[in-house]
MARTI-682057 format. One record per residue (C-alpha): residue number from 0; residue in three letters; z negated, y, x. Coordinates in steps of 0.1 Angstrom, whole numbers, padded with zeros to 4 digits. Example, Ala and Ser with C-alpha at 12.3 -4.5 7.8 and 13.67 -1.06 7.14 Angstrom:
2
<node num="0" residuo="ALA" up="-0078" north="-0045" east="0123"/>
<node num="1" residuo="SER" up="-0071" north="-0011" east="0137"/>
END
This chain:
246
<node num="0" residuo="MET" up="-0351" north="-0170" east="-0065"/>
<node num="1" residuo="ILE" up="-0368" north="-0146" east="-0041"/>
<node num="2" residuo="ILE" up="-0387" north="-0157" east="-0010"/>
<node num="3" residuo="GLU" up="-0399" north="-0130" east="0014"/>
<node num="4" residuo="ARG" up="-0424" north="-0133" east="0042"/>
<node num="5" residuo="ALA" up="-0445" north="-0110" east="0063"/>
<node num="6" residuo="GLU" up="-0455" north="-0121" east="0098"/>
<node num="7" residuo="HIS" up="-0486" north="-0111" east="0117"/>
<node num="8" residuo="PRO" up="-0477" north="-0095" east="0150"/>
<node num="9" residuo="GLN" up="-0503" north="-0113" east="0170"/>
<node num="10" residuo="TRP" up="-0512" north="-0145" east="0151"/>
<node num="11" residuo="THR" up="-0476" north="-0150" east="0139"/>
<node num="12" residuo="SER" up="-0490" north="-0164" east="0107"/>
<node num="13" residuo="ASN" up="-0469" north="-0158" east="0076"/>
<node num="14" residuo="ALA" up="-0477" north="-0145" east="0041"/>
<node num="15" residuo="TYR" up="-0452" north="-0151" east="0014"/>
<node num="16" residuo="LEU" up="-0439" north="-0136" east="-0019"/>
<node num="17" residuo="LEU" up="-0421" north="-0160" east="-0042"/>
<node num="18" residuo="ALA" up="-0405" north="-0148" east="-0074"/>
<node num="19" residuo="ASP" up="-0380" north="-0161" east="-0099"/>
<node num="20" residuo="GLU" up="-0360" north="-0128" east="-0101"/>
<node num="21" residuo="ASP" up="-0362" north="-0090" east="-0100"/>
<node num="22" residuo="GLY" up="-0383" north="-0079" east="-0129"/>
<node num="23" residuo="GLY" up="-0396" north="-0115" east="-0133"/>
<node num="24" residuo="ASN" up="-0427" north="-0134" east="-0123"/>
<node num="25" residuo="GLY" up="-0440" north="-0145" east="-0090"/>
<node num="26" residuo="VAL" up="-0468" north="-0156" east="-0067"/>
<node num="27" residuo="LEU" up="-0483" north="-0146" east="-0034"/>
<node num="28" residuo="VAL" up="-0490" north="-0174" east="-0009"/>
<node num="29" residuo="ASP" up="-0516" north="-0170" east="0018"/>
<node num="30" residuo="SER" up="-0529" north="-0137" east="0033"/>
<node num="31" residuo="ASN" up="-0526" north="-0127" east="0069"/>
<node num="32" residuo="GLY" up="-0538" north="-0091" east="0064"/>
<node num="33" residuo="VAL" up="-0504" north="-0075" east="0069"/>
<node num="34" residuo="GLU" up="-0487" north="-0083" east="0036"/>
<node num="35" residuo="GLU" up="-0482" north="-0047" east="0027"/>
<node num="36" residuo="PRO" up="-0444" north="-0051" east="0029"/>
<node num="37" residuo="LEU" up="-0446" north="-0079" east="0003"/>
<node num="38" residuo="LEU" up="-0468" north="-0057" east="-0020"/>
<node num="39" residuo="ALA" up="-0442" north="-0029" east="-0017"/>
<node num="40" residuo="LEU" up="-0415" north="-0054" east="-0028"/>
<node num="41" residuo="VAL" up="-0436" north="-0064" east="-0058"/>
<node num="42" residuo="GLU" up="-0437" north="-0029" east="-0070"/>
<node num="43" residuo="GLU" up="-0401" north="-0020" east="-0061"/>
<node num="44" residuo="ARG" up="-0386" north="-0051" east="-0077"/>
<node num="45" residuo="GLY" up="-0408" north="-0050" east="-0108"/>
<node num="46" residuo="ILE" up="-0424" north="-0085" east="-0102"/>
<node num="47" residuo="THR" up="-0454" north="-0096" east="-0122"/>
<node num="48" residuo="ILE" up="-0477" north="-0116" east="-0100"/>
<node num="49" residuo="THR" up="-0494" north="-0145" east="-0118"/>
<node num="50" residuo="HIS" up="-0512" north="-0163" east="-0090"/>
<node num="51" residuo="VAL" up="-0524" north="-0161" east="-0054"/>
<node num="52" residuo="LEU" up="-0520" north="-0195" east="-0038"/>
<node num="53" residuo="VAL" up="-0537" north="-0207" east="-0006"/>
<node num="54" residuo="THR" up="-0523" north="-0235" east="0015"/>
<node num="55" residuo="HIS" up="-0554" north="-0242" east="0037"/>
<node num="56" residuo="GLN" up="-0586" north="-0228" east="0049"/>
<node num="57" residuo="HIS" up="-0578" north="-0214" east="0083"/>
<node num="58" residuo="MET" up="-0587" north="-0178" east="0090"/>
<node num="59" residuo="ASP" up="-0553" north="-0165" east="0098"/>
<node num="60" residuo="HIS" up="-0540" north="-0175" east="0064"/>
<node num="61" residuo="VAL" up="-0569" north="-0164" east="0041"/>
<node num="62" residuo="VAL" up="-0577" north="-0129" east="0054"/>
<node num="63" residuo="ARG" up="-0579" north="-0112" east="0020"/>
<node num="64" residuo="VAL" up="-0569" north="-0137" east="-0006"/>
<node num="65" residuo="GLY" up="-0598" north="-0127" east="-0028"/>
<node num="66" residuo="GLU" up="-0588" north="-0090" east="-0026"/>
<node num="67" residuo="LEU" up="-0553" north="-0098" east="-0036"/>
<node num="68" residuo="GLY" up="-0565" north="-0118" east="-0066"/>
<node num="69" residuo="ARG" up="-0586" north="-0089" east="-0077"/>
<node num="70" residuo="ARG" up="-0558" north="-0064" east="-0071"/>
<node num="71" residuo="PHE" up="-0535" north="-0082" east="-0095"/>
<node num="72" residuo="ALA" up="-0562" north="-0097" east="-0118"/>
<node num="73" residuo="VAL" up="-0549" north="-0132" east="-0112"/>
<node num="74" residuo="PRO" up="-0565" north="-0164" east="-0101"/>
<node num="75" residuo="VAL" up="-0567" north="-0175" east="-0065"/>
<node num="76" residuo="VAL" up="-0558" north="-0211" east="-0064"/>
<node num="77" residuo="GLY" up="-0559" north="-0238" east="-0037"/>
<node num="78" residuo="GLY" up="-0570" north="-0274" east="-0030"/>
<node num="79" residuo="THR" up="-0605" north="-0286" east="-0038"/>
<node num="80" residuo="LEU" up="-0613" north="-0291" east="-0001"/>
<node num="81" residuo="THR" up="-0602" north="-0255" east="0006"/>
<node num="82" residuo="GLY" up="-0627" north="-0242" east="-0019"/>
<node num="83" residuo="GLU" up="-0654" north="-0265" east="-0005"/>
<node num="84" residuo="ALA" up="-0647" north="-0250" east="0030"/>
<node num="85" residuo="GLY" up="-0657" north="-0215" east="0017"/>
<node num="86" residuo="VAL" up="-0624" north="-0199" east="0007"/>
<node num="87" residuo="PRO" up="-0630" north="-0179" east="-0025"/>
<node num="88" residuo="LEU" up="-0610" north="-0197" east="-0051"/>
<node num="89" residuo="ASP" up="-0610" north="-0192" east="-0088"/>
<node num="90" residuo="GLU" up="-0592" north="-0225" east="-0096"/>
<node num="91" residuo="THR" up="-0583" north="-0257" east="-0077"/>
<node num="92" residuo="TRP" up="-0555" north="-0281" east="-0077"/>
<node num="93" residuo="GLU" up="-0550" north="-0317" east="-0067"/>
<node num="94" residuo="ASP" up="-0520" north="-0335" east="-0051"/>
<node num="95" residuo="GLY" up="-0489" north="-0336" east="-0073"/>
<node num="96" residuo="GLU" up="-0498" north="-0308" east="-0097"/>
<node num="97" residuo="THR" up="-0473" north="-0282" east="-0108"/>
<node num="98" residuo="ILE" up="-0479" north="-0245" east="-0110"/>
<node num="99" residuo="ARG" up="-0455" north="-0224" east="-0131"/>
<node num="100" residuo="SER" up="-0448" north="-0187" east="-0128"/>
<node num="101" residuo="GLY" up="-0419" north="-0177" east="-0149"/>
<node num="102" residuo="GLY" up="-0389" north="-0197" east="-0137"/>
<node num="103" residuo="LEU" up="-0408" north="-0210" east="-0107"/>
<node num="104" residuo="GLU" up="-0421" north="-0246" east="-0106"/>
<node num="105" residuo="ILE" up="-0443" north="-0251" east="-0076"/>
<node num="106" residuo="ARG" up="-0454" north="-0287" east="-0068"/>
<node num="107" residuo="THR" up="-0485" north="-0292" east="-0046"/>
<node num="108" residuo="ILE" up="-0481" north="-0318" east="-0019"/>
<node num="109" residuo="ALA" up="-0511" north="-0329" east="0002"/>
<node num="110" residuo="THR" up="-0502" north="-0328" east="0039"/>
<node num="111" residuo="PRO" up="-0535" north="-0334" east="0058"/>
<node num="112" residuo="GLY" up="-0535" north="-0338" east="0096"/>
<node num="113" residuo="HIS" up="-0538" north="-0303" east="0109"/>
<node num="114" residuo="CYS" up="-0568" north="-0299" east="0087"/>
<node num="115" residuo="PRO" up="-0580" north="-0321" east="0058"/>
<node num="116" residuo="ASP" up="-0573" north="-0296" east="0030"/>
<node num="117" residuo="GLN" up="-0538" north="-0286" east="0038"/>
<node num="118" residuo="PHE" up="-0510" north="-0286" east="0012"/>
<node num="119" residuo="ALA" up="-0473" north="-0279" east="0012"/>
<node num="120" residuo="LEU" up="-0457" north="-0262" east="-0018"/>
<node num="121" residuo="LEU" up="-0423" north="-0274" east="-0031"/>
<node num="122" residuo="VAL" up="-0406" north="-0246" east="-0050"/>
<node num="123" residuo="ASN" up="-0380" north="-0255" east="-0076"/>
<node num="124" residuo="GLY" up="-0371" north="-0285" east="-0055"/>
<node num="125" residuo="THR" up="-0351" north="-0265" east="-0030"/>
<node num="126" residuo="ASP" up="-0377" north="-0248" east="-0007"/>
<node num="127" residuo="VAL" up="-0409" north="-0260" east="0008"/>
<node num="128" residuo="LEU" up="-0437" north="-0240" east="0023"/>
<node num="129" residuo="THR" up="-0452" north="-0263" east="0050"/>
<node num="130" residuo="ALA" up="-0482" north="-0242" east="0062"/>
<node num="131" residuo="ASP" up="-0493" north="-0255" east="0096"/>
<node num="132" residuo="CYS" up="-0480" north="-0290" east="0092"/>
<node num="133" residuo="LEU" up="-0443" north="-0285" east="0102"/>
<node num="134" residuo="PHE" up="-0427" north="-0256" east="0121"/>
<node num="135" residuo="LYS" up="-0392" north="-0249" east="0134"/>
<node num="136" residuo="GLY" up="-0390" north="-0272" east="0165"/>
<node num="137" residuo="THR" up="-0426" north="-0283" east="0166"/>
<node num="138" residuo="ILE" up="-0456" north="-0294" east="0146"/>
<node num="139" residuo="GLY" up="-0492" north="-0285" east="0140"/>
<node num="140" residuo="GLY" up="-0520" north="-0296" east="0162"/>
<node num="141" residuo="THR" up="-0544" north="-0323" east="0150"/>
<node num="142" residuo="GLY" up="-0577" north="-0311" east="0165"/>
<node num="143" residuo="GLY" up="-0591" north="-0299" east="0132"/>
<node num="144" residuo="GLY" up="-0579" north="-0329" east="0112"/>
<node num="145" residuo="GLY" up="-0608" north="-0352" east="0119"/>
<node num="146" residuo="PRO" up="-0607" north="-0387" east="0133"/>
<node num="147" residuo="ASP" up="-0575" north="-0395" east="0114"/>
<node num="148" residuo="GLY" up="-0559" north="-0362" east="0121"/>
<node num="149" residuo="TYR" up="-0530" north="-0376" east="0141"/>
<node num="150" residuo="ALA" up="-0523" north="-0405" east="0118"/>
<node num="151" residuo="ASN" up="-0524" north="-0382" east="0088"/>
<node num="152" residuo="GLN" up="-0501" north="-0356" east="0105"/>
<node num="153" residuo="ARG" up="-0475" north="-0382" east="0112"/>
<node num="154" residuo="HIS" up="-0477" north="-0395" east="0077"/>
<node num="155" residuo="SER" up="-0475" north="-0360" east="0062"/>
<node num="156" residuo="ILE" up="-0444" north="-0353" east="0082"/>
<node num="157" residuo="MET" up="-0425" north="-0385" east="0084"/>
<node num="158" residuo="ASP" up="-0433" north="-0401" east="0050"/>
<node num="159" residuo="VAL" up="-0438" north="-0370" east="0029"/>
<node num="160" residuo="LEU" up="-0419" north="-0340" east="0042"/>
<node num="161" residuo="MET" up="-0390" north="-0359" east="0058"/>
<node num="162" residuo="ALA" up="-0385" north="-0377" east="0024"/>
<node num="163" residuo="LEU" up="-0373" north="-0344" east="0010"/>
<node num="164" residuo="THR" up="-0335" north="-0338" east="0009"/>
<node num="165" residuo="PRO" up="-0320" north="-0325" east="0042"/>
<node num="166" residuo="GLU" up="-0309" north="-0293" east="0026"/>
<node num="167" residuo="THR" up="-0345" north="-0284" east="0017"/>
<node num="168" residuo="ARG" up="-0353" north="-0250" east="0033"/>
<node num="169" residuo="VAL" up="-0386" north="-0250" east="0052"/>
<node num="170" residuo="HIS" up="-0408" north="-0219" east="0052"/>
<node num="171" residuo="PRO" up="-0436" north="-0226" east="0077"/>
<node num="172" residuo="GLY" up="-0470" north="-0210" east="0082"/>
<node num="173" residuo="HIS" up="-0459" north="-0194" east="0114"/>
<node num="174" residuo="THR" up="-0427" north="-0177" east="0125"/>
<node num="175" residuo="LEU" up="-0391" north="-0187" east="0115"/>
<node num="176" residuo="PRO" up="-0377" north="-0208" east="0087"/>
<node num="177" residuo="THR" up="-0357" north="-0240" east="0092"/>
<node num="178" residuo="THR" up="-0345" north="-0270" east="0071"/>
<node num="179" residuo="ILE" up="-0356" north="-0306" east="0067"/>
<node num="180" residuo="GLY" up="-0323" north="-0318" east="0081"/>
<node num="181" residuo="ASP" up="-0325" north="-0296" east="0112"/>
<node num="182" residuo="GLU" up="-0360" north="-0308" east="0120"/>
<node num="183" residuo="TRP" up="-0350" north="-0345" east="0114"/>
<node num="184" residuo="GLU" up="-0322" north="-0341" east="0140"/>
<node num="185" residuo="GLN" up="-0337" north="-0316" east="0165"/>
<node num="186" residuo="ASN" up="-0375" north="-0316" east="0164"/>
<node num="187" residuo="PRO" up="-0387" north="-0335" east="0195"/>
<node num="188" residuo="PHE" up="-0418" north="-0349" east="0180"/>
<node num="189" residuo="ILE" up="-0398" north="-0363" east="0150"/>
<node num="190" residuo="ARG" up="-0371" north="-0377" east="0173"/>
<node num="191" residuo="ILE" up="-0397" north="-0398" east="0192"/>
<node num="192" residuo="TRP" up="-0412" north="-0410" east="0159"/>
<node num="193" residuo="ARG" up="-0377" north="-0420" east="0148"/>
<node num="194" residuo="GLY" up="-0372" north="-0440" east="0180"/>
<node num="195" residuo="VAL" up="-0343" north="-0418" east="0190"/>
<node num="196" residuo="ASP" up="-0359" north="-0405" east="0222"/>
<node num="197" residuo="PRO" up="-0384" north="-0424" east="0244"/>
<node num="198" residuo="GLU" up="-0421" north="-0416" east="0248"/>
<node num="199" residuo="GLY" up="-0432" north="-0400" east="0281"/>
<node num="200" residuo="ASP" up="-0456" north="-0418" east="0305"/>
<node num="201" residuo="GLU" up="-0468" north="-0390" east="0328"/>
<node num="202" residuo="GLN" up="-0505" north="-0390" east="0335"/>
<node num="203" residuo="CYS" up="-0525" north="-0359" east="0327"/>
<node num="204" residuo="ARG" up="-0559" north="-0346" east="0317"/>
<node num="205" residuo="VAL" up="-0568" north="-0329" east="0285"/>
<node num="206" residuo="ARG" up="-0598" north="-0307" east="0291"/>
<node num="207" residuo="GLY" up="-0608" north="-0331" east="0318"/>
<node num="208" residuo="GLU" up="-0602" north="-0363" east="0299"/>
<node num="209" residuo="PRO" up="-0576" north="-0386" east="0312"/>
<node num="210" residuo="ALA" up="-0546" north="-0392" east="0290"/>
<node num="211" residuo="THR" up="-0509" north="-0401" east="0289"/>
<node num="212" residuo="LEU" up="-0485" north="-0372" east="0281"/>
<node num="213" residuo="ILE" up="-0461" north="-0386" east="0255"/>
<node num="214" residuo="LEU" up="-0444" north="-0353" east="0250"/>
<node num="215" residuo="PHE" up="-0447" north="-0317" east="0263"/>
<node num="216" residuo="GLY" up="-0428" north="-0299" east="0237"/>
<node num="217" residuo="PRO" up="-0422" north="-0263" east="0224"/>
<node num="218" residuo="ASP" up="-0445" north="-0244" east="0202"/>
<node num="219" residuo="TYR" up="-0436" north="-0218" east="0176"/>
<node num="220" residuo="ASP" up="-0449" north="-0188" east="0197"/>
<node num="221" residuo="GLY" up="-0430" north="-0196" east="0228"/>
<node num="222" residuo="THR" up="-0457" north="-0216" east="0244"/>
<node num="223" residuo="HIS" up="-0461" north="-0254" east="0243"/>
<node num="224" residuo="LYS" up="-0475" north="-0282" east="0222"/>
<node num="225" residuo="ALA" up="-0483" north="-0316" east="0236"/>
<node num="226" residuo="TRP" up="-0486" north="-0351" east="0222"/>
<node num="227" residuo="VAL" up="-0511" north="-0371" east="0243"/>
<node num="228" residuo="ARG" up="-0526" north="-0407" east="0241"/>
<node num="229" residuo="TYR" up="-0560" north="-0414" east="0254"/>
<node num="230" residuo="PRO" up="-0570" north="-0447" east="0272"/>
<node num="231" residuo="ASP" up="-0587" north="-0460" east="0240"/>
<node num="232" residuo="GLY" up="-0554" north="-0457" east="0221"/>
<node num="233" residuo="ARG" up="-0562" north="-0424" east="0203"/>
<node num="234" residuo="ASP" up="-0532" north="-0400" east="0199"/>
<node num="235" residuo="ALA" up="-0535" north="-0363" east="0194"/>
<node num="236" residuo="ILE" up="-0514" north="-0332" east="0192"/>
<node num="237" residuo="VAL" up="-0529" north="-0304" east="0213"/>
<node num="238" residuo="GLY" up="-0520" north="-0270" east="0227"/>
<node num="239" residuo="GLY" up="-0500" north="-0271" east="0259"/>
<node num="240" residuo="SER" up="-0526" north="-0249" east="0276"/>
<node num="241" residuo="GLN" up="-0551" north="-0278" east="0274"/>
<node num="242" residuo="ILE" up="-0529" north="-0300" east="0296"/>
<node num="243" residuo="GLU" up="-0535" north="-0305" east="0334"/>
<node num="244" residuo="ARG" up="-0508" north="-0324" east="0351"/>
<node num="245" residuo="ILE" up="-0521" north="-0349" east="0377"/>
END
């Protein structure tokens, strides 16, 4: 199986090429506007593209998905909510469907939390594209996930993605790959959810609103991601730049 990625130099968002083999069939996943190296590989390795797949609606992942679909004369496919958000889809999927491209079997897995329409894609049972849900060493923010964003994000990670085998390779929506096993053991958010590490209790402000800083952790781009709890009991995952220590 072939899995290649192209990373945007500023956004760090990934676009992916998945294929069963040289001279075989494959799909493109997401578009960050700099996927030319992937398109060159398609030509060099004689791959027939059958679909363009979209994990979620956010701008840095859908730059030219419609253009890619037209280039290869294939359908652009994503979740129903992604289409309703304005992404130009030709077809939609629901949770638990299977998309086939030659020897690839790609299962759609709903992982809301970062945004309501987000999906992970499990490829041949061995590799999972996690979009902006789970990254190497950190997780996605929940500000765009609606009132249940945090609860949905925790469920998507702990009950859905962490239920995959530890050997499953993780290909996130930003920066570097990892594995389910490595994130189970090392990801600081997951370690607190597991009860391995304690919650923090430092007081802070989030854009002027008082909160408790449960965790000030790393983010995929070398900055920070924070888990906070507000006085009314709400939890959220926010960018570290929003935190003011008291």
